C-alpha positions as CSV (number, residue, x, y, z in Angstrom):
1,X,0.0,0.0,0.0
2,X,2.8,2.4,0.8
3,X,4.5,1.7,-2.5
4,X,1.3,2.4,-4.4
5,X,0.8,5.6,-2.5
6,X,4.3,6.8,-3.3
7,X,3.8,6.0,-7.0
8,X,0.5,7.9,-7.0
9,X,2.2,10.9,-5.4
10,X,5.0,10.8,-7.9
11,X,2.5,10.6,-10.8
12,X,0.6,13.6,-9.4
13,X,3.9,15.6,-9.1
14,X,4.7,14.9,-12.7
15,X,1.2,15.9,-13.8
16,X,1.5,19.1,-11.8
17,X,4.9,19.9,-13.4
18,X,3.7,19.3,-16.9
19,X,0.6,21.4,-16.2
20,X,2.7,24.3,-15.0
21,X,5.0,24.1,-18.0
22,X,2.1,24.0,-20.5
23,X,0.6,27.0,-18.8
24,X,3.9,28.9,-19.2
25,X,4.3,27.9,-22.9
26,X,0.6,28.4,-23.8
27,X,1.0,32.2,-24.5
28,X,4.0,31.4,-26.9
29,X,2.3,28.5,-28.7
30,X,1.9,30.6,-31.9
31,X,5.6,31.6,-32.0
32,X,6.7,28.0,-31.3
33,X,4.5,26.7,-34.2
34,X,5.9,29.4,-36.5
35,X,9.5,28.5,-35.6
36,X,8.8,24.8,-36.3
37,X,7.4,25.7,-39.7
38,X,10.4,27.9,-40.5
39,X,12.8,25.2,-39.5
40,X,11.0,22.7,-41.8
41,X,11.2,25.2,-44.6
42,X,15.0,25.7,-44.1
43,X,15.6,22.0,-44.1
44,X,13.6,21.5,-47.3
45,X,15.3,24.5,-48.9
46,X,18.8,23.2,-48.0
47,X,18.0,19.8,-49.6
48,X,16.7,21.5,-52.8
49,X,19.7,23.9,-53.0
50,X,22.4,21.4,-52.5
51,X,20.7,18.9,-54.8
52,X,20.4,21.6,-57.5
53,X,24.0,22.6,-57.0
54,X,25.3,19.1,-57.4
55,X,23.2,18.7,-60.6
56,X,24.6,22.0,-62.0
57,X,28.1,20.9,-61.1
58,X,27.6,17.6,-63.0
59,X,26.3,19.4,-66.0
60,X,29.3,21.8,-66.0
61,X,31.8,19.0,-65.8
62,X,30.0,17.2,-68.6
63,X,30.4,20.3,-70.8
64,X,34.0,20.6,-69.8
65,X,35.0,17.1,-70.9
66,X,32.9,17.4,-74.1
67,X,34.7,20.7,-74.9
68,X,38.0,18.9,-74.8
69,X,36.9,16.7,-77.7
70,X,35.4,19.6,-79.7
71,X,36.9,20.7,-83.1
72,X,37.6,24.2,-81.6
73,X,38.1,23.4,-77.9
74,X,39.3,26.9,-76.9
75,X,36.1,28.7,-77.9
76,X,33.9,26.1,-76.1
77,X,36.1,26.2,-73.0
78,X,36.0,30.0,-72.9
79,X,32.2,30.0,-73.3
80,X,32.0,27.5,-70.5
81,X,34.2,29.6,-68.2
82,X,31.9,32.6,-68.9
83,X,28.5,30.7,-68.5
84,X,29.5,28.7,-65.4
85,X,31.6,31.4,-63.8
86,X,32.7,30.6,-60.3
87,X,32.3,26.8,-60.6
88,X,35.2,24.4,-60.3
89,X,34.6,23.3,-64.0
90,X,34.9,27.0,-65.1
91,X,38.3,27.4,-63.3
92,X,39.6,24.2,-65.0
93,X,38.3,25.4,-68.3
94,X,40.3,28.6,-68.0
95,X,43.3,26.6,-67.0
96,X,43.0,24.5,-70.1
97,X,42.7,27.6,-72.3
98,X,45.9,28.9,-70.8
99,X,47.7,25.6,-71.3
100,X,46.6,25.3,-75.0
101,X,47.7,28.9,-75.8
102,X,51.0,28.4,-74.0
103,X,51.8,25.3,-76.0
104,X,50.9,26.9,-79.3
105,X,52.6,30.2,-78.6
106,X,55.8,28.5,-77.5
107,X,55.9,26.5,-80.7
108,X,55.3,29.5,-82.9
109,X,58.2,31.4,-81.4
110,X,60.4,29.6,-84.0
111,X,58.3,30.6,-87.0
112,X,55.9,33.4,-86.3
113,X,56.8,35.8,-83.5
114,X,53.7,38.0,-84.0
115,X,51.2,35.2,-83.7
116,X,53.3,33.7,-80.8
117,X,53.0,36.9,-78.9
118,X,49.2,36.9,-79.2
119,X,48.9,33.3,-78.0
120,X,51.1,34.0,-75.0
121,X,49.1,37.0,-74.0
122,X,45.9,35.0,-74.1
123,X,47.6,32.4,-71.9
124,X,48.7,35.1,-69.5
125,X,45.2,36.5,-69.1
126,X,43.7,33.0,-68.5
127,X,46.4,32.1,-65.9
128,X,45.9,35.4,-64.1
129,X,42.2,34.7,-63.7
130,X,42.8,31.2,-62.4
131,X,45.4,32.5,-60.0
132,X,42.6,34.4,-58.2
133,X,40.8,31.1,-57.3
134,X,40.9,29.6,-53.8
135,X,41.9,26.2,-55.0
136,X,45.6,25.6,-54.0
137,X,46.2,23.1,-56.8
138,X,44.7,25.4,-59.5
139,X,46.6,28.4,-58.1
140,X,49.9,26.5,-58.2
141,X,49.2,25.3,-61.8
142,X,48.3,28.9,-62.9
143,X,51.5,30.3,-61.4
144,X,53.6,27.6,-63.0
145,X,51.9,28.5,-66.3
146,X,52.7,32.2,-65.8
147,X,56.3,31.3,-65.1
148,X,56.5,29.4,-68.4
149,X,54.8,32.3,-70.2
150,X,57.3,34.8,-69.0
151,X,60.2,32.5,-69.8
152,X,58.8,32.2,-73.4
153,X,58.6,36.0,-73.5
154,X,62.3,36.1,-72.5
155,X,61.6,37.7,-69.1
156,X,63.8,35.6,-66.7
157,X,63.3,37.8,-63.6
158,X,59.5,37.5,-63.7
159,X,59.7,33.8,-64.6
160,X,62.0,33.1,-61.6
161,X,59.6,35.0,-59.3
162,X,56.7,32.7,-60.2
163,X,58.8,29.6,-60.2
164,X,59.8,30.4,-56.6
165,X,56.2,31.0,-55.6
166,X,55.3,27.5,-56.8
167,X,58.3,26.0,-55.2
168,X,57.4,27.6,-51.9
169,X,53.8,26.6,-51.9
170,X,54.3,23.1,-53.2
171,X,57.6,22.1,-51.4
172,X,57.0,18.3,-51.1
173,X,55.3,17.8,-54.4
174,X,56.8,16.9,-57.8
175,X,55.5,20.2,-59.3
176,X,57.3,22.1,-56.4
177,X,60.6,20.4,-57.0
178,X,60.4,21.0,-60.7
179,X,59.6,24.7,-60.1
180,X,62.6,25.0,-57.7
181,X,64.9,23.5,-60.4
182,X,63.5,26.0,-63.0
183,X,64.0,28.9,-60.5
184,X,67.7,28.0,-60.2
185,X,67.9,27.7,-64.0
186,X,66.6,31.3,-64.3
187,X,69.5,32.5,-62.2
188,X,72.1,30.9,-64.4
189,X,74.0,33.6,-66.4
190,X,74.2,31.4,-69.4
191,X,70.4,31.0,-69.5
192,X,69.8,34.7,-69.0
193,X,72.2,35.4,-71.9
194,X,70.5,32.9,-74.1
195,X,67.1,34.4,-73.5
196,X,68.4,37.9,-74.2
197,X,69.8,36.6,-77.5
198,X,66.7,34.7,-78.4
199,X,64.5,37.7,-77.8
200,X,66.3,39.6,-80.6
201,X,65.8,36.9,-83.2
202,X,63.2,37.3,-86.0
203,X,62.7,33.7,-87.3
204,X,60.6,33.3,-90.5
205,X,58.4,30.6,-91.8
206,X,60.4,27.9,-93.6
207,X,60.4,28.2,-97.4
208,X,58.1,25.8,-99.3
209,X,59.4,23.1,-101.6
210,X,61.0,24.6,-104.7
211,X,58.6,24.9,-107.6
212,X,55.4,24.4,-105.6
213,X,54.5,27.9,-104.5
214,X,53.4,29.1,-101.1
215,X,50.9,27.7,-98.7
216,X,51.7,25.5,-95.7
217,X,55.5,25.6,-95.0
218,X,57.3,22.7,-96.5
219,X,54.2,21.4,-98.4
220,X,53.2,21.9,-102.0
221,X,50.2,24.0,-102.9
222,X,49.2,22.5,-106.2
223,X,48.4,18.9,-105.1
224,X,46.1,16.9,-107.4
225,X,42.5,16.5,-106.7
226,X,41.5,13.9,-104.2
227,X,40.7,10.6,-106.0
228,X,37.2,9.3,-106.0
229,X,37.0,6.7,-103.3
230,X,33.2,6.2,-103.4
231,X,31.5,2.9,-103.8
232,X,31.3,1.4,-107.3
233,X,28.1,2.0,-109.3
234,X,27.3,-1.6,-109.3
235,X,27.6,-1.9,-105.6
236,X,29.8,-4.2,-103.6
237,X,27.9,-7.4,-104.6
238,X,27.4,-8.3,-101.0
239,X,24.5,-10.7,-101.8
240,X,26.9,-13.3,-103.1
241,X,29.1,-13.4,-100.0
242,X,29.6,-17.0,-98.9
243,X,28.7,-18.6,-102.2
244,X,31.4,-20.7,-103.8
245,X,32.9,-19.3,-106.9
246,X,31.8,-20.8,-110.2
247,X,34.4,-23.1,-111.7
248,X,34.9,-23.3,-115.5
249,X,34.9,-26.6,-117.2
250,X,38.3,-28.1,-117.9
251,X,39.4,-27.9,-121.6
252,X,38.9,-31.1,-123.6
253,X,41.6,-32.6,-125.7
254,X,41.3,-35.3,-128.4
255,X,41.9,-38.9,-127.3
256,X,45.4,-40.2,-128.2
257,X,45.6,-42.3,-131.4
258,X,46.4,-46.1,-131.1
259,X,48.0,-46.3,-134.6
260,X,50.9,-44.3,-135.8
261,X,50.4,-41.8,-138.5
262,X,50.8,-42.8,-142.1
263,X,54.3,-42.9,-143.5
264,X,56.0,-43.4,-140.2
265,X,57.7,-46.5,-138.9
266,X,56.4,-48.2,-135.8
267,X,59.9,-48.2,-134.4
268,X,61.4,-45.2,-133.1
269,X,64.3,-43.9,-135.2
270,X,66.3,-43.3,-132.2
271,X,65.8,-46.8,-130.7
272,X,68.9,-49.1,-131.1
273,X,68.5,-52.1,-133.5
274,X,68.0,-55.5,-131.9
275,X,71.0,-57.9,-132.4
276,X,70.5,-60.8,-134.9
277,X,72.2,-63.5,-132.8
278,X,74.2,-64.1,-129.8
279,X,77.9,-63.2,-130.1
280,X,80.2,-66.2,-130.9
281,X,82.3,-67.6,-128.1
282,X,86.0,-67.0,-128.6
283,X,88.0,-69.9,-130.0
284,X,90.5,-71.5,-127.6
285,X,94.0,-70.5,-128.5
286,X,96.4,-73.3,-129.6
287,X,99.1,-74.3,-127.2
288,X,102.5,-73.5,-128.5
289,X,104.7,-76.6,-129.0
290,X,107.9,-76.8,-127.3
């Protein structure tokens, strides 16, 4: 009985406490309900936002990889960087634009300095944009690209500055070690002297083959028309594939004659004549008398 009484008293105390709390919260019921609704809206909005962001990121990366296989990848990558500005795919698109122009500009330094200068300037602008990103990997790649641009422009001091930035930020990586070696190379007096000499050169396009006129360097300009490689008018005769070829009948020859032609002997003129009789035995020689 005492146990039941204690349980009943505890139950009453809990009911009294809940009643007091409900009475305190009752004036704020509308605010609590509104807060719950707002919390639910925030949760649903977060799910929608991050889901849409992931979808947009997937679309951007799809466009990036498709652009690399395009006939004119630089134009497509530049458009992607503009349309998806701020996304990771847009930063990598700008990095790719810089890399492409750097490679083309460095190669043209030996044949067309004017065009090479244009390509290197485009690469410099792209790398400068990527350098402003907050991705350490992209920032290091952009600075390394700028170092190579300035080296191609025969500016060893600026090239060494950017090589050292990469070497400092990427000490333990392969790219950092390579940049440190390039920074030391830019301090070499022989390298500086070579870049100074190379900057003064004015290379020209190689002359075309003699007697073939202008056009692409080293290639003739009056090549013959491309031959017709279309299908034959009668088709490829694919219906007869697998059927055995038709065999022609063997030529017939007259049967050999059993009798010799007229006027000829049955015996071959070259055959030796048969002997008439056996050779006679030699006669015994007479004994000499004493």
